MIKEPA-939336 format. One record per atom (N, C-alpha, C): residue number from 1; residue in three letters; atom name; x negated, y, z negated. Coordinates in steps of 0.001 Angstrom, whole numbers. Example, Ala and Ser with C-alpha at 12.3 -4.5 7.8 and 13.67 -1.06 7.14 Angstrom:
2
     n   res   atom        xx        yy        zz
     1   ALA      N    -13190     -5690     -7800
     1   ALA     CA    -12300     -4500     -7800
     1   ALA      C    -13200     -3300     -7800
     2   SER      N    -12850     -2250     -7080
     2   SER     CA    -13670     -1060     -7140
     2   SER      C    -12900        30     -7870
***
This chain:
217
     n   res   atom        xx        yy        zz
     1   MET      N    -27306     -8891     -5456
     1   MET     CA    -26508     -7469     -5967
     1   MET      C    -24940     -7508     -5151
     2   VAL      N    -24143     -7616     -6346
     2   VAL     CA    -22803     -7597     -5938
     2   VAL      C    -22371     -6037     -5321
     3   ILE      N    -21715     -5989     -4278
     3   ILE     CA    -21290     -4667     -3564
     3   ILE      C    -19827     -4779     -4043
     4   THR      N    -19606     -3770     -4993
     4   THR     CA    -18280     -3660     -5341
     4   THR      C    -17432     -2801     -4601
     5   PRO      N    -16218     -2707     -4834
     5   PRO     CA    -15233     -1897     -3812
     5   PRO      C    -15521      -414     -3863
     6   ALA      N    -15863       -50     -5023
     6   ALA     CA    -16505      1521     -5369
     6   ALA      C    -17783      1586     -4282
     7   LEU      N    -18514       897     -4311
     7   LEU     CA    -19797      1100     -3307
     7   LEU      C    -19469       851     -1895
     8   GLU      N    -18410       -16     -1810
     8   GLU     CA    -17917      -431      -293
     8   GLU      C    -17371       800       115
     9   ASN      N    -16863      1828      -595
     9   ASN     CA    -16117      3059      -227
     9   ASN      C    -17121      4084       347
    10   TYR      N    -18312      4016       -71
    10   TYR     CA    -19507      4754       307
    10   TYR      C    -20065      4420      1596
    11   ILE      N    -19946      3042      1711
    11   ILE     CA    -20308      2596      3313
    11   ILE      C    -19434      3032      4241
    12   ARG      N    -18040      2896      3842
    12   ARG     CA    -17230      3343      4594
    12   ARG      C    -17123      4635      5120
    13   VAL      N    -17580      5625      4090
    13   VAL     CA    -17710      6934      4397
    13   VAL      C    -18851      7352      5360
    14   LEU      N    -19843      6650      4883
    14   LEU     CA    -21257      6572      5783
    14   LEU      C    -21141      6153      7278
    15   TYR      N    -20232      5235      7361
    15   TYR     CA    -20070      4403      8578
    15   TYR      C    -19109      5444      9365
    16   ASP      N    -18122      6289      8919
    16   ASP     CA    -17212      6982      9698
    16   ASP      C    -18186      8268     10022
    17   LEU      N    -18759      8670      9249
    17   LEU     CA    -19831      9847      9642
    17   LEU      C    -20882      9609     10568
    18   GLN      N    -21346      8215     10291
    18   GLN     CA    -22314      7992     11455
    18   GLN      C    -21983      7621     12689
    19   THR      N    -20636      6966     12910
    19   THR     CA    -20158      6803     14074
    19   THR      C    -19541      8107     15020
    20   SER      N    -19242      8951     14095
    20   SER     CA    -18783     10486     14748
    20   SER      C    -20080     11347     14782
    21   GLU      N    -21378     10724     14974
    21   GLU     CA    -22627     11504     15234
    21   GLU      C    -22901     12442     14404
    22   LYS      N    -22534     12438     13170
    22   LYS     CA    -22876     13332     11971
    22   LYS      C    -23710     12759     10937
    23   LEU      N    -25106     13087     10848
    23   LEU     CA    -25878     12348      9919
    23   LEU      C    -25558     12949      8457
    24   PRO      N    -25012     12190      7589
    24   PRO     CA    -24637     12663      6235
    24   PRO      C    -25762     12959      5170
    25   ARG      N    -25552     13943      4561
    25   ARG     CA    -26311     14194      3264
    25   ARG      C    -25608     13848      2062
    26   VAL      N    -26352     13904       655
    26   VAL     CA    -25560     13670      -250
    26   VAL      C    -24363     14514      -632
    27   LYS      N    -24680     15613      -209
    27   LYS     CA    -23238     16782      -531
    27   LYS      C    -22193     16524        49
    28   HIS      N    -22367     16033      1431
    28   HIS     CA    -21130     15513      2231
    28   HIS      C    -20364     14378      1818
    29   VAL      N    -21067     13419      1219
    29   VAL     CA    -20554     12194       778
    29   VAL      C    -19692     12526      -461
    30   ALA      N    -20511     13386     -1614
    30   ALA     CA    -19881     13794     -2690
    30   ALA      C    -18381     14744     -2309
    31   LYS      N    -18454     15418     -1329
    31   LYS     CA    -17293     16078     -1098
    31   LYS      C    -16135     15390      -629
    32   ILE      N    -16517     14371       139
    32   ILE     CA    -15423     13501       898
    32   ILE      C    -14874     12481      -205
    33   LEU      N    -15660     12163     -1034
    33   LEU     CA    -15117     11083     -2163
    33   LEU      C    -14775     11809     -3306
    34   LYS      N    -15146     13092     -3407
    34   LYS     CA    -14733     13894     -4586
    34   LYS      C    -15208     13447     -5926
    35   VAL      N    -16667     13141     -5780
    35   VAL     CA    -17508     12877     -6957
    35   VAL      C    -18457     13801     -7021
    36   LYS      N    -19169     13603     -8133
    36   LYS     CA    -20338     14432     -8707
    36   LYS      C    -21423     14080     -7932
    37   VAL      N    -22542     14937     -7541
    37   VAL     CA    -23588     14640     -6834
    37   VAL      C    -24535     13567     -7356
    38   PRO      N    -24859     13737     -8725
    38   PRO     CA    -25524     12600     -9544
    38   PRO      C    -25223     11228     -9293
    39   THR      N    -23570     11142     -9333
    39   THR     CA    -23042      9720     -9076
    39   THR      C    -23314      9206     -7725
    40   VAL      N    -23253     10142     -6785
    40   VAL     CA    -23478      9730     -5390
    40   VAL      C    -25036      9143     -5221
    41   VAL      N    -25823     10110     -5843
    41   VAL     CA    -27492      9615     -5820
    41   VAL      C    -27569      8244     -6412
    42   GLU      N    -26926      8097     -7560
    42   GLU     CA    -26974      6707     -8076
    42   GLU      C    -26774      5586     -7225
    43   SER      N    -25291      5699     -6973
    43   SER     CA    -24537      4824     -5857
    43   SER      C    -25856      4685     -4639
    44   LEU      N    -26096      5707     -4140
    44   LEU     CA    -26825      5444     -2867
    44   LEU      C    -28108      4594     -3193
    45   LYS      N    -28669      4674     -4231
    45   LYS     CA    -30010      4078     -4688
    45   LYS      C    -29502      2566     -4785
    46   LYS      N    -28433      2075     -5170
    46   LYS     CA    -28342       799     -5191
    46   LYS      C    -27918       212     -4059
    47   LEU      N    -27545      1080     -3156
    47   LEU     CA    -27258       523     -1725
    47   LEU      C    -28527       335     -1045
    48   GLU      N    -29357      1265     -1403
    48   GLU     CA    -30522      1292      -669
    48   GLU      C    -31377        20     -1148
    49   ASN      N    -31365      -203     -2351
    49   ASN     CA    -32293     -1257     -2893
    49   ASN      C    -31591     -2610     -2339
    50   ALA      N    -30340     -2464     -1930
    50   ALA     CA    -29760     -3887     -1485
    50   ALA      C    -29825     -3720       -48
    51   GLY      N    -30742     -2837       639
    51   GLY     CA    -31062     -2908      2014
    51   GLY      C    -29563     -2353      2938
    52   ILE      N    -28706     -1744      2278
    52   ILE     CA    -27634     -1203      3284
    52   ILE      C    -27721       -82      3902
    53   LEU      N    -28556       714      3356
    53   LEU     CA    -29151      2001      3932
    53   LEU      C    -30139      2566      3728
    54   GLU      N    -30727      3573      4398
    54   GLU     CA    -32055      4272      4292
    54   GLU      C    -31695      5758      3902
    55   HIS      N    -32275      6242      3081
    55   HIS     CA    -32141      7680      2557
    55   HIS      C    -33463      8422      2038
    56   GLU      N    -33628      9348      3151
    56   GLU     CA    -34669     10192      2938
    56   GLU      C    -34810     11161      1670
    57   LYS      N    -35464     11236      1048
    57   LYS     CA    -35422     12213       -86
    57   LYS      C    -34922     13781       406
    58   TYR      N    -33781     14221       -82
    58   TYR     CA    -33173     15512       -71
    58   TYR      C    -32903     15427      1429
    59   GLY      N    -32987     14474      2126
    59   GLY     CA    -32573     14352      3721
    59   GLY      C    -31352     13573      3999
    60   TYR      N    -31398     13003      5159
    60   TYR     CA    -30332     12323      5895
    60   TYR      C    -30162     10899      5191
    61   ILE      N    -28959     10270      5299
    61   ILE     CA    -28398      9051      5036
    61   ILE      C    -28315      8019      6278
    62   ARG      N    -28747      7019      6449
    62   ARG     CA    -28471      6002      7691
    62   ARG      C    -28294      4703      7093
    63   LEU      N    -27144      4222      7711
    63   LEU     CA    -26842      2728      7291
    63   LEU      C    -27916      2035      8217
    64   THR      N    -28236       807      7437
    64   THR     CA    -29182      -145      8234
    64   THR      C    -28291      -975      8982
    65   PRO      N    -28809     -1782     10109
    65   PRO     CA    -28072     -3001     10767
    65   PRO      C    -27032     -3681      9649
    66   LYS      N    -27619     -4062      8509
    66   LYS     CA    -26873     -4878      7520
    66   LYS      C    -25767     -4027      6906
    67   GLY      N    -26146     -2675      6813
    67   GLY     CA    -25002     -1875      6283
    67   GLY      C    -23841     -1667      7084
    68   ILE      N    -24331     -1551      8526
    68   ILE     CA    -23287     -1386      9559
    68   ILE      C    -22427     -2518      9723
    69   ALA      N    -22929     -3582      9587
    69   ALA     CA    -22097     -5068      9723
    69   ALA      C    -21051     -4956      8826
    70   LEU      N    -21376     -4799      7362
    70   LEU     CA    -20645     -4757      6408
    70   LEU      C    -19514     -3549      6467
    71   ALA      N    -19982     -2309      7151
    71   ALA     CA    -18892     -1360      7359
    71   ALA      C    -18011     -1779      8239
    72   GLU      N    -18483     -2421      9301
    72   GLU     CA    -17620     -2862     10364
    72   GLU      C    -16488     -3974     10161
    73   ARG      N    -16793     -4825      8860
    73   ARG     CA    -16054     -5743      8443
    73   ARG      C    -14979     -5101      7856
    74   ILE      N    -15325     -4318      6710
    74   ILE     CA    -14476     -3398      5972
    74   ILE      C    -13438     -2633      6829
    75   HIS      N    -13912     -1824      7998
    75   HIS     CA    -13109     -1232      8883
    75   HIS      C    -11980     -2182      9738
    76   LYS      N    -12578     -3284     10045
    76   LYS     CA    -11754     -4175     10517
    76   LYS      C    -10653     -4862      9710
    77   ASN      N    -10980     -4958      8606
    77   ASN     CA    -10003     -5610      7365
    77   ASN      C     -8780     -4493      7378
    78   ASN      N     -9120     -3233      7176
    78   ASN     CA     -8450     -2006      7036
    78   ASN      C     -7316     -1993      8244
    79   ARG      N     -7737     -1961      9222
    79   ARG     CA     -6970     -2100     10470
    79   ARG      C     -5977     -3240     10519
    80   ILE      N     -6480     -4500      9959
    80   ILE     CA     -5683     -5547     10296
    80   ILE      C     -4541     -5181      9174
    81   VAL      N     -4684     -5042      8221
    81   VAL     CA     -3671     -4656      7008
    81   VAL      C     -2932     -3743      7210
    82   TYR      N     -3308     -2376      8012
    82   TYR     CA     -2467     -1382      8397
    82   TYR      C     -1589     -1883      9484
    83   GLU      N     -1962     -2497     10469
    83   GLU     CA      -961     -2715     11426
    83   GLU      C       107     -3714     10791
    84   PHE      N      -358     -4822     10085
    84   PHE     CA       748     -5671      9586
    84   PHE      C      1617     -4900      8676
    85   ALA      N      1171     -3708      7822
    85   ALA     CA      2081     -3276      7074
    85   ALA      C      3035     -2055      7621
    86   THR      N      2416     -1673      9042
    86   THR     CA      3525      -730      9621
    86   THR      C      4323     -1541     10538
    87   ARG      N      3682     -2574     11320
    87   ARG     CA      4579     -3173     12314
    87   ARG      C      5483     -4302     11683
    88   PHE      N      5141     -4872     10817
    88   PHE     CA      5901     -5947     10311
    88   PHE      C      6522     -5895      8896
    89   LEU      N      5853     -4947      8114
    89   LEU     CA      6622     -4587      6681
    89   LEU      C      7198     -3205      6744
    90   GLU      N      7121     -2518      7985
    90   GLU     CA      8032     -1346      8229
    90   GLU      C      7722      -447      7282
    91   LEU      N      6359      -289      6556
    91   LEU     CA      6043       868      5836
    91   LEU      C      5570      1996      6365
    92   SER      N      5717      3196      5807
    92   SER     CA      5111      4587      6352
    92   SER      C      3924      4361      6623
    93   SER      N      3273      5460      7392
    93   SER     CA      1728      5208      7555
    93   SER      C      1154      5612      6286
    94   ASP      N      1351      6401      5524
    94   ASP     CA       818      6588      4184
    94   ASP      C       882      5531      3211
    95   GLU      N      1983      4894      3216
    95   GLU     CA      2061      3622      2351
    95   GLU      C      1205      2605      2939
    96   ALA      N      1122      2415      4348
    96   ALA     CA       459      1374      4987
    96   ALA      C     -1127      1644      4852
    97   GLN      N     -1547      2900      4836
    97   GLN     CA     -2906      3222      4517
    97   GLN      C     -3398      3079      3038
    98   ASP      N     -2523      3303      2362
    98   ASP     CA     -2771      3133       789
    98   ASP      C     -2994      1572       827
    99   LEU      N     -2020       744      1009
    99   LEU     CA     -2208      -717       991
    99   LEU      C     -3687     -1197      1576
   100   ALA      N     -3857      -662      2874
   100   ALA     CA     -4899     -1085      3479
   100   ALA      C     -6417      -672      2750
   101   CYS      N     -6263       415      2188
   101   CYS     CA     -7467       865      1467
   101   CYS      C     -7903      -175       258
   102   LYS      N     -6821      -580      -292
   102   LYS     CA     -6744     -1414     -1513
   102   LYS      C     -7261     -2815     -1098
   103   LEU      N     -6752     -3442       140
   103   LEU     CA     -6939     -4790       561
   103   LEU      C     -8197     -4906      1312
   104   GLU      N     -8654     -3839      1932
   104   GLU     CA     -9821     -4091      2990
   104   GLU      C    -11129     -4496      2253
   105   HIS      N    -11180     -4447       738
   105   HIS     CA    -12290     -5047       280
   105   HIS      C    -12396     -6410        19
   106   ILE      N    -11126     -7037       194
   106   ILE     CA    -11386     -8597       -91
   106   ILE      C    -12272     -9176       910
   107   SER      N    -13092    -10079       465
   107   SER     CA    -14238    -10695      1291
   107   SER      C    -13772    -12217      1751
   108   ASN      N    -12467    -12546      1785
   108   ASN     CA    -12072    -13858      2232
   108   ASN      C    -11985    -13675      3718
   109   ILE      N    -12640    -14090      4476
   109   ILE     CA    -12573    -14176      5778
   109   ILE      C    -11187    -14869      6431
   110   ARG      N    -10950    -16093      5674
   110   ARG     CA     -9780    -17066      6140
   110   ARG      C     -8569    -16202      5900
   111   PHE      N     -8465    -15052      4768
   111   PHE     CA     -7273    -14445      4598
   111   PHE      C     -6938    -13600      5898
   112   PHE      N     -7921    -12748      6135
   112   PHE     CA     -7673    -11898      7435
   112   PHE      C     -7544    -12491      8649
   113   THR      N     -8371    -13634      8958
   113   THR     CA     -8053    -14276     10044
   113   THR      C     -6497    -14958     10259
   114   ALA      N     -6108    -15352      9073
   114   ALA     CA     -5016    -15845      8896
   114   ALA      C     -3581    -14986      9323
   115   LEU      N     -3865    -13687      8779
   115   LEU     CA     -3042    -12412      8979
   115   LEU      C     -2940    -12044     10255
   116   SER      N     -4110    -11959     11016
   116   SER     CA     -4534    -11620     12221
   116   SER      C     -3765    -12506     13258
   117   VAL      N     -3985    -13821     13115
   117   VAL     CA     -3404    -14830     13769
   117   VAL      C     -1899    -14902     13710
   118   MET      N     -1166    -14610     12477
   118   MET     CA        65    -14636     12454
   118   MET      C       651    -13434     13096
   119   MET      N       113    -12404     13019
   119   MET     CA       563    -11263     14031
   119   MET      C       462    -11482     15328
   120   ASP      N      -399    -11917     15798
   120   ASP     CA      -422    -12459     17439
   120   ASP      C       468    -13447     17521
   121   PHE      N       735    -14313     16773
   121   PHE     CA      1961    -15379     16984
   121   PHE      C      3181    -14629     17104
   122   LEU      N      3360    -13688     16077
   122   LEU     CA      4934    -13124     15996
   122   LEU      C      4786    -12167     17321
   123   LYS      N      4152    -11492     17666
   123   LYS     CA      4044    -10691     18785
   123   LYS      C      4454    -11519     20096
   124   GLU      N      4046    -12635     20135
   124   GLU     CA      4294    -13480     21296
   124   GLU      C      5615    -14150     21096
   125   ASN      N      6157    -14090     19932
   125   ASN     CA      7426    -14830     19822
   125   ASN      C      8500    -13547     19088
   126   PRO      N      8695    -12856     19845
   126   PRO     CA      9867    -11600     19512
   126   PRO      C     10901    -12202     18524
   127   GLU      N     11624    -13295     18762
   127   GLU     CA     12775    -13851     18049
   127   GLU      C     12354    -14270     16741
   128   LEU      N     11056    -14839     16602
   128   LEU     CA     10608    -15196     15325
   128   LEU      C     10160    -13863     14809
   129   LYS      N      9664    -12841     15403
   129   LYS     CA      9341    -11599     14543
   129   LYS      C     10465    -10965     13872
   130   GLU      N     11393    -11028     14724
   130   GLU     CA     12731    -10427     13876
   130   GLU      C     13514    -11297     12926
   131   SER      N     13275    -12539     13008
   131   SER     CA     13788    -13409     11927
   131   SER      C     12863    -13199     10631
   132   PHE      N     11640    -12879     11005
   132   PHE     CA     10620    -12789      9850
   132   PHE      C     10895    -11434      9021
   133   ARG      N     11317    -10442      9685
   133   ARG     CA     11545     -9242      9158
   133   ARG      C     12812     -9469      8339
   134   GLU      N     13692    -10088      9071
   134   GLU     CA     15045    -10314      8207
   134   GLU      C     14931    -11073      6883
   135   HIS      N     13952    -12111      6940
   135   HIS     CA     13714    -12991      5713
   135   HIS      C     13000    -11925      4635
   136   ILE      N     11916    -11120      4978
   136   ILE     CA     11478    -10390      4083
   136   ILE      C     12490     -9264      3459
   137   ASN      N     13316     -9021      4084
   137   ASN     CA     14447     -7944      3847
   137   ASN      C     15211     -8745      2540
   138   GLU      N     15546     -9849      2947
   138   GLU     CA     16658    -10618      2249
   138   GLU      C     15845    -10996       771
   139   HIS      N     14574    -11213       697
   139   HIS     CA     13734    -11463      -424
   139   HIS      C     12977    -10318     -1137
   140   GLU      N     13287     -9121      -618
   140   GLU     CA     12429     -7952     -1273
   140   GLU      C     12791     -7858     -2559
   141   GLY      N     14035     -8202     -3044
   141   GLY     CA     14535     -7832     -4234
   141   GLY      C     13796     -8724     -5458
   142   VAL      N     13142     -9964     -4982
   142   VAL     CA     12345    -10757     -5810
   142   VAL      C     11186    -10041     -6616
   143   PHE      N     10521     -9272     -5688
   143   PHE     CA      9454     -8563     -6153
   143   PHE      C      9602     -7223     -6522
   144   GLY      N     10592     -6523     -5670
   144   GLY     CA     10845     -4941     -5811
   144   GLY      C     11505     -4712     -7068
   145   LEU      N     11594     -3353     -7473
   145   LEU     CA     12374     -2973     -8729
   145   LEU      C     13826     -2691     -8132
   146   THR      N     14697     -3364     -9021
   146   THR     CA     16210     -3049     -8629
   146   THR      C     16854     -2239     -9723
   147   LEU      N     17996     -1892     -9421
   147   LEU     CA     18669     -1051    -10488
   147   LEU      C     19211     -2027    -11512
   148   ALA      N     19165     -3286    -11449
   148   ALA     CA     19554     -4256    -12506
   148   ALA      C     18584     -4180    -13546
   149   SER      N     17292     -3829    -13389
   149   SER     CA     16197     -4138    -14136
   149   SER      C     15548     -2761    -14759
   150   VAL      N     16382     -1620    -14542
   150   VAL     CA     16064      -376    -15331
   150   VAL      C     16530      -411    -16484
   151   GLU      N     15826       232    -17448
   151   GLU     CA     16159       475    -18853
   151   GLU      C     17109      1619    -18908
   152   PRO      N     17944      1763    -19772
   152   PRO     CA     18836      2655    -20075
   152   PRO      C     18156      3966    -20551
   153   GLY      N     18437      5114    -20084
   153   GLY     CA     17701      6438    -20201
   153   GLY      C     16768      6851    -18921
   154   LYS      N     16439      5889    -18157
   154   LYS     CA     15645      5948    -17036
   154   LYS      C     16129      6689    -15973
   155   ILE      N     15579      7392    -15049
   155   ILE     CA     15989      8188    -13824
   155   ILE      C     15058      7405    -12759
   156   VAL      N     15914      6799    -11780
   156   VAL     CA     15183      6262    -10775
   156   VAL      C     15646      6752     -9495
   157   ARG      N     14859      6480     -8576
   157   ARG     CA     15359      7024     -6984
   157   ARG      C     15620      5807     -5975
   158   ILE      N     16810      5839     -5701
   158   ILE     CA     17372      4748     -4582
   158   ILE      C     16352      4498     -3337
   159   LYS      N     16030      3334     -3319
   159   LYS     CA     14894      3146     -2108
   159   LYS      C     15510      2630      -723
   160   LYS      N     16420      1450     -1298
   160   LYS     CA     17039       598         9
   160   LYS      C     18222        -2      -689
   161   LEU      N     19288      -172       329
   161   LEU     CA     20479      -950      -189
   161   LEU      C     20450     -2306       667
   162   LYS      N     20823     -3400      -148
   162   LYS     CA     20666     -4886       412
   162   LYS      C     22347     -5216       630
   163   GLY      N     22450     -6369      1287
   163   GLY     CA     23738     -6923      1078
   163   GLY      C     24705     -6428      2368
   164   THR      N     25858     -6962      2466
   164   THR     CA     26797     -6875      3646
   164   THR      C     26993     -5432      3990
   165   GLU      N     27241     -5076      5317
   165   GLU     CA     27531     -3663      5723
   165   GLU      C     28675     -3108      5088
   166   SER      N     29750     -3905      4544
   166   SER     CA     30987     -3354      3995
   166   SER      C     30448     -3068      2525
   167   PHE      N     29447     -3733      1691
   167   PHE     CA     29080     -3617       476
   167   PHE      C     28441     -2299       529
   168   LYS      N     27452     -2258      1343
   168   LYS     CA     26763      -727      1590
   168   LYS      C     27465       184      1708
   169   LYS      N     28606       221      2786
   169   LYS     CA     29387      1308      2799
   169   LYS      C     30225      1836      1565
   170   ARG      N     30298       797      1032
   170   ARG     CA     31151      1075       -90
   170   ARG      C     30527      1611     -1324
   171   LEU      N     29234      1441     -1396
   171   LEU     CA     28126      2099     -2313
   171   LEU      C     28019      3315     -1842
   172   MET      N     27690      3616      -675
   172   MET     CA     27588      4917        11
   172   MET      C     28768      6025      -316
   173   SER      N     29948      5312       -99
   173   SER     CA     31078      6301      -434
   173   SER      C     31137      6871     -1689
   174   MET      N     30390      6187     -2753
   174   MET     CA     30445      6524     -4124
   174   MET      C     29167      7325     -4038
   175   GLY      N     28458      7675     -3319
   175   GLY     CA     27272      8443     -3561
   175   GLY      C     25935      7856     -3734
   176   ILE      N     26017      6646     -3617
   176   ILE     CA     24842      5746     -3924
   176   ILE      C     24227      5225     -2560
   177   MET      N     23085      6003     -2259
   177   MET     CA     22413      5900      -903
   177   MET      C     20860      6128     -1154
   178   PRO      N     20083      5654      -223
   178   PRO     CA     18702      6003      -195
   178   PRO      C     18414      7516      -313
   179   GLY      N     17435      7667     -1248
   179   GLY     CA     17023      9024     -1524
   179   GLY      C     17628      9676     -2821
   180   VAL      N     18660      8942     -3165
   180   VAL     CA     19441      9521     -4375
   180   VAL      C     18837      9239     -5445
   181   GLU      N     18789     10214     -6648
   181   GLU     CA     18254      9746     -7968
   181   GLU      C     19634      9252     -8809
   182   VAL      N     19333      8360     -9625
   182   VAL     CA     20392      7709    -10490
   182   VAL      C     19982      7604    -11948
   183   LEU      N     20456      7835    -12944
   183   LEU     CA     20370      7741    -14251
   183   LEU      C     21146      6467    -14887
   184   VAL      N     20380      5460    -15448
   184   VAL     CA     21077      4515    -16055
   184   VAL      C     21501      4932    -17374
   185   GLU      N     22563      5042    -17514
   185   GLU     CA     23117      5576    -18952
   185   GLU      C     23142      4384    -20102
   186   ARG      N     23853      3485    -19776
   186   ARG     CA     24126      2464    -20622
   186   ARG      C     24364       886    -19891
   187   ILE      N     23891         3    -20656
   187   ILE     CA     24116     -1374    -20146
   187   ILE      C     24930     -2283    -21362
   188   ALA      N     26034     -3004    -21019
   188   ALA     CA     26872     -3563    -21885
   188   ALA      C     26071     -4588    -22438
   189   PRO      N     26453     -4889    -23873
   189   PRO     CA     25877     -6054    -24551
   189   PRO      C     25614     -7119    -23945
   190   LEU      N     26388     -7527    -23143
   190   LEU     CA     26175     -8829    -22394
   190   LEU      C     25338     -8734    -20993
   191   GLY      N     25092     -7453    -20783
   191   GLY     CA     24521     -7089    -19405
   191   GLY      C     25321     -6640    -18459
   192   ASP      N     26590     -6690    -18599
   192   ASP     CA     27560     -6498    -17465
   192   ASP      C     28745     -5776    -17972
   193   PRO      N     29187     -4518    -17478
   193   PRO     CA     28505     -3891    -16495
   193   PRO      C     27362     -2862    -16922
   194   ILE      N     26770     -2084    -15728
   194   ILE     CA     25889     -1335    -16104
   194   ILE      C     26581        93    -15492
   195   GLU      N     26327      1335    -16712
   195   GLU     CA     26815      2449    -16296
   195   GLU      C     25761      3540    -16067
   196   VAL      N     26152      4042    -14923
   196   VAL     CA     25027      4972    -14158
   196   VAL      C     25789      6324    -13853
   197   LYS      N     24963      7162    -13765
   197   LYS     CA     25307      8384    -13363
   197   LYS      C     24532      9056    -11999
   198   VAL      N     25497      9359    -11201
   198   VAL     CA     24951      9643     -9853
   198   VAL      C     25552     11059     -9242
   199   LYS      N     24743     11947     -9046
   199   LYS     CA     25254     13247     -8670
   199   LYS      C     26464     13825     -9611
   200   GLY      N     26106     13569    -10724
   200   GLY     CA     27004     14167    -11787
   200   GLY      C     28308     13301    -12127
   201   TYR      N     28393     12351    -11264
   201   TYR     CA     29590     11318    -11564
   201   TYR      C     29160     10061    -12252
   202   ARG      N     29876      9581    -13229
   202   ARG     CA     29606      8235    -13786
   202   ARG      C     30081      7114    -13210
   203   LEU      N     29526      6046    -13088
   203   LEU     CA     30210      4829    -12433
   203   LEU      C     29786      3812    -13025
   204   SER      N     30515      2642    -12923
   204   SER     CA     30093      1560    -13449
   204   SER      C     29976       302    -12285
   205   LEU      N     28679      -329    -12426
   205   LEU     CA     28488     -1444    -11381
   205   LEU      C     28171     -2723    -12045
   206   ARG      N     28499     -3612    -11336
   206   ARG     CA     28291     -5070    -11822
   206   ARG      C     26854     -5464    -11658
   207   ARG      N     26240     -6129    -12636
   207   ARG     CA     24943     -6442    -12619
   207   ARG      C     24483     -7017    -11274
   208   GLU      N     25269     -7798    -10386
   208   GLU     CA     25139     -8527     -9287
   208   GLU      C     25049     -7433     -8243
   209   GLU      N     25837     -6347     -8299
   209   GLU     CA     25708     -5213     -7278
   209   GLU      C     24483     -4430     -7680
   210   ALA      N     24012     -4311     -8758
   210   ALA     CA     22787     -3476     -9147
   210   ALA      C     21580     -4042     -8507
   211   ARG      N     21618     -5609     -8640
   211   ARG     CA     20343     -6386     -7918
   211   ARG      C     20164     -6010     -6425
   212   ASN      N     21337     -5666     -5924
   212   ASN     CA     21176     -5404     -4438
   212   ASN      C     20707     -3835     -4148
   213   ILE      N     20448     -3069     -5208
   213   ILE     CA     20046     -1914     -5185
   213   ILE      C     18541     -1552     -5288
   214   LEU      N     17654     -1440     -4325
   214   LEU     CA     16222     -1463     -4485
   214   LEU      C     15902       -51     -4886
   215   VAL      N     15015       363     -6032
   215   VAL     CA     14895      1596     -6511
   215   VAL      C     13196      1859     -6803
   216   GLU      N     12917      3099     -6918
   216   GLU     CA     11402      3379     -7330
   216   GLU      C     11686      4491     -8478
   217   GLU      N     10421      4287     -9265
   217   GLU     CA     10422      5131    -10410
   217   GLU      C      9748      6468     -9695
***
């Protein structure tokens, strides 16, 4: 039987309750995962058939040694991703936990081993750690949403400014800074310039400038 990410969420919840010395019942799991009791019962039956847990009818739920081993693997994966996201990607705690919860279900041991070894290596070499962060910042726009790729009529929030200090200071003097909302009003036929509205003022930006403004919807 394939243990899906949804079923692994049950295992993780049961492990957290069991390690805190709280023997869970169906109603506890339903409340934590915000699902209906029949859904919990059906999922627990699948895990019981797979040898992951033991469930007394109308009673407590216990993870088997097999279930505990799987739960510990999931928990370890979560901690590795969370540490990488907070210490090396400098994400907020909420952003890091959201990412960790999505990646913890990956079963590729080599991936998490490589991530863990890389973190240890960078911790032992502070100068490389700083260079690594700078490299990420320089290339963030390749994968992130920039003002240059926003369609006319959309409002976005500025997340980060890239470029030289003098360039960033010039943008901030115009009111373009992290946290500020921007409305993209018009893009010239050839794609340059881009007309935006910031704090009630209309501004024109070159596309190259807009590529250095990371935004979020």
